[in-house]
C-alpha positions as CSV (number, residue, x, y, z in Angstrom):
1,M,-96.3,143.0,-42.1
2,A,-92.9,141.8,-40.8
3,A,-89.4,143.1,-40.1
4,I,-86.8,140.5,-41.4
5,G,-83.2,140.6,-40.3
6,K,-80.1,140.2,-42.5
7,D,-80.1,136.5,-41.3
8,G,-83.5,136.0,-42.9
9,K,-85.3,135.6,-39.5
10,A,-88.3,137.6,-38.4
11,M,-87.5,140.3,-35.8
12,G,-91.0,141.5,-35.4
13,L,-94.5,141.6,-37.0
14,L,-97.8,143.4,-37.1
15,T,-101.0,141.7,-38.3
16,Y,-104.1,143.8,-38.9
17,L,-107.7,143.6,-40.2
18,L,-109.8,146.0,-42.3
19,D,-113.1,147.0,-40.7
20,R,-115.1,149.9,-42.3
21,G,-112.2,152.1,-43.3
22,R,-110.2,151.3,-40.2
23,W,-107.3,149.0,-39.8
24,Y,-107.2,147.2,-36.5
25,I,-103.9,145.8,-35.3
26,N,-104.7,142.5,-33.8
27,L,-101.2,141.3,-33.1
28,G,-97.9,143.1,-32.6
29,Y,-94.8,141.2,-31.6
30,T,-91.1,141.8,-31.4
31,A,-88.7,139.0,-30.7
32,P,-87.1,139.4,-27.2
33,E,-83.6,139.8,-28.6
34,H,-84.8,142.7,-30.8
35,R,-86.8,144.7,-28.3
36,R,-86.0,148.3,-27.5
37,K,-84.5,148.7,-31.0
38,H,-87.5,150.5,-32.4
39,I,-88.7,147.5,-34.5
40,H,-92.3,147.9,-33.5
41,T,-92.2,151.7,-34.2
42,A,-90.7,151.1,-37.7
43,L,-93.5,148.5,-38.4
44,F,-96.2,150.9,-37.2
45,K,-94.8,153.8,-39.3
46,A,-94.7,151.6,-42.4
47,L,-98.3,150.6,-41.8
48,R,-99.2,154.3,-41.1
49,D,-97.5,155.3,-44.4
50,K,-99.3,152.5,-46.3
51,G,-102.6,153.7,-44.9
52,R,-101.9,157.3,-45.9
53,Q,-100.9,156.2,-49.4
54,Q,-104.0,154.0,-49.8
55,G,-106.1,157.1,-49.0
56,N,-109.3,155.4,-47.8
57,I,-108.1,154.4,-44.3
58,V,-109.5,156.7,-41.5
59,S,-107.6,155.3,-38.5
60,I,-105.3,152.5,-37.3
61,D,-106.6,151.1,-34.0
62,C,-105.1,148.7,-31.4
63,R,-105.5,147.8,-27.8
64,T,-103.4,146.3,-25.0
65,H,-103.8,145.0,-21.5
66,V,-104.4,147.7,-18.9
67,N,-101.2,146.6,-17.0
68,N,-99.0,146.8,-20.1
69,L,-97.7,150.3,-19.4
70,A,-94.7,149.9,-21.5
71,A,-96.9,149.3,-24.6
72,Q,-99.1,152.2,-23.7
73,A,-96.1,154.5,-23.4
74,A,-94.8,153.3,-26.7
75,F,-98.1,153.8,-28.4
76,E,-98.3,157.4,-27.1
77,A,-94.7,158.1,-28.1
78,Q,-95.7,157.0,-31.6
79,G,-98.5,159.6,-31.6
80,R,-101.4,157.3,-30.9
81,T,-104.3,158.6,-28.8
82,K,-106.0,156.7,-26.0
83,E,-109.7,156.9,-26.8
84,F,-111.5,154.4,-24.6
85,I,-111.1,151.7,-22.1
86,E,-112.7,148.4,-22.8
87,Y,-114.6,146.4,-20.1
88,S,-115.4,142.7,-20.0
89,F,-117.7,140.6,-18.0
90,R,-116.2,137.2,-17.4
91,L,-118.5,134.2,-17.4
92,K,-115.8,131.8,-16.6
93,D,-112.2,132.0,-15.4
94,E,-109.8,131.4,-18.3
95,V,-106.8,131.0,-16.1
96,V,-106.1,128.4,-13.5
97,V,-105.6,130.3,-10.3
98,K,-102.2,129.6,-8.6
99,E,-99.9,131.3,-6.2
100,P,-97.5,133.7,-8.0
101,T,-93.9,132.6,-8.3
102,A,-90.9,134.5,-6.8
103,E,-90.1,135.6,-10.3
104,E,-93.6,137.0,-10.8
105,M,-93.5,138.8,-7.5
106,R,-90.2,140.6,-8.1
107,M,-90.1,144.3,-9.0
108,P,-90.9,144.8,-12.7
109,E,-87.8,145.6,-14.8
110,Y,-89.4,148.7,-16.3
111,L,-91.8,151.2,-14.7
112,V,-93.7,153.7,-16.9
113,E,-95.2,156.8,-15.2
114,R,-97.1,159.7,-16.7
115,F,-96.0,163.0,-15.1
116,D,-97.4,166.5,-15.3
117,T,-95.0,169.2,-14.0
118,G,-97.6,171.9,-14.1
119,S,-96.5,175.5,-14.7
120,D,-94.4,175.6,-11.5
121,S,-91.2,174.0,-12.7
122,L,-89.3,170.7,-13.2
123,K,-88.3,170.6,-9.5
124,F,-91.4,168.5,-8.8
125,M,-90.3,166.1,-11.5
126,Q,-86.9,165.8,-9.8
127,A,-88.6,165.0,-6.4
128,F,-90.7,162.3,-8.2
129,I,-87.5,160.9,-9.8
130,N,-85.9,160.8,-6.3
131,E,-88.9,159.0,-4.9
132,K,-88.6,156.3,-7.6
133,A,-84.8,156.0,-6.9
134,A,-85.6,155.3,-3.3
135,E,-87.9,152.5,-4.5
136,G,-85.0,151.0,-6.5
137,Y,-85.6,152.5,-10.0
138,A,-83.3,154.7,-12.1
139,L,-84.6,157.1,-14.7
140,H,-84.2,155.3,-18.1
141,Q,-85.9,157.7,-20.5
142,A,-88.0,160.9,-20.3
143,I,-90.4,161.5,-23.2
144,E,-91.9,165.0,-23.5
145,R,-95.5,164.8,-24.6
146,S,-96.2,168.6,-24.3
147,T,-94.8,171.6,-22.4
148,Y,-95.8,170.2,-19.0
149,Q,-96.6,166.5,-19.7
150,W,-94.1,163.8,-19.7
151,V,-93.8,160.0,-19.8
152,L,-91.0,158.8,-17.6
153,I,-89.6,155.3,-18.0
154,F,-87.7,153.9,-15.1
155,K,-85.5,150.8,-15.0
156,R,-84.9,148.7,-12.0
157,E,-81.5,149.1,-10.6
158,P,-79.4,145.9,-10.9
159,D,-78.8,145.5,-7.2
160,R,-82.6,145.7,-6.5
161,A,-83.5,142.7,-8.7
């Protein structure tokens, strides 16, 4: 499944496999110049609607790296539920170990944090936002998951790059 722009070029894509009544998304990609424009969400919704229309699909599953917090937040915002964490036992290193570059060591551009305000109030959320501001992040987006549960997305302030 692909999203094609007016210029005829692919903006993003999802590939998936069928396995016993489940579709498994094995690749989701959005071109860098089209990110944060809801391309992946539109593709997921089209796949979801296709599964509902087909009628014999029980779920659409996917996974991402444990450190890919932006993808995890996006999945949750799309209504997906985290059901398990996968473990692996490495027999060999797949990556050549090297010292991280200065670029790899800089603060990530986006920081995704789950936050539970509890029944007290939003004042604790404000204190948390202030802590992140002291670390060099500005609140970029707040997604309400339920009455007290939020996903907060922070963006690195330009002068802290």
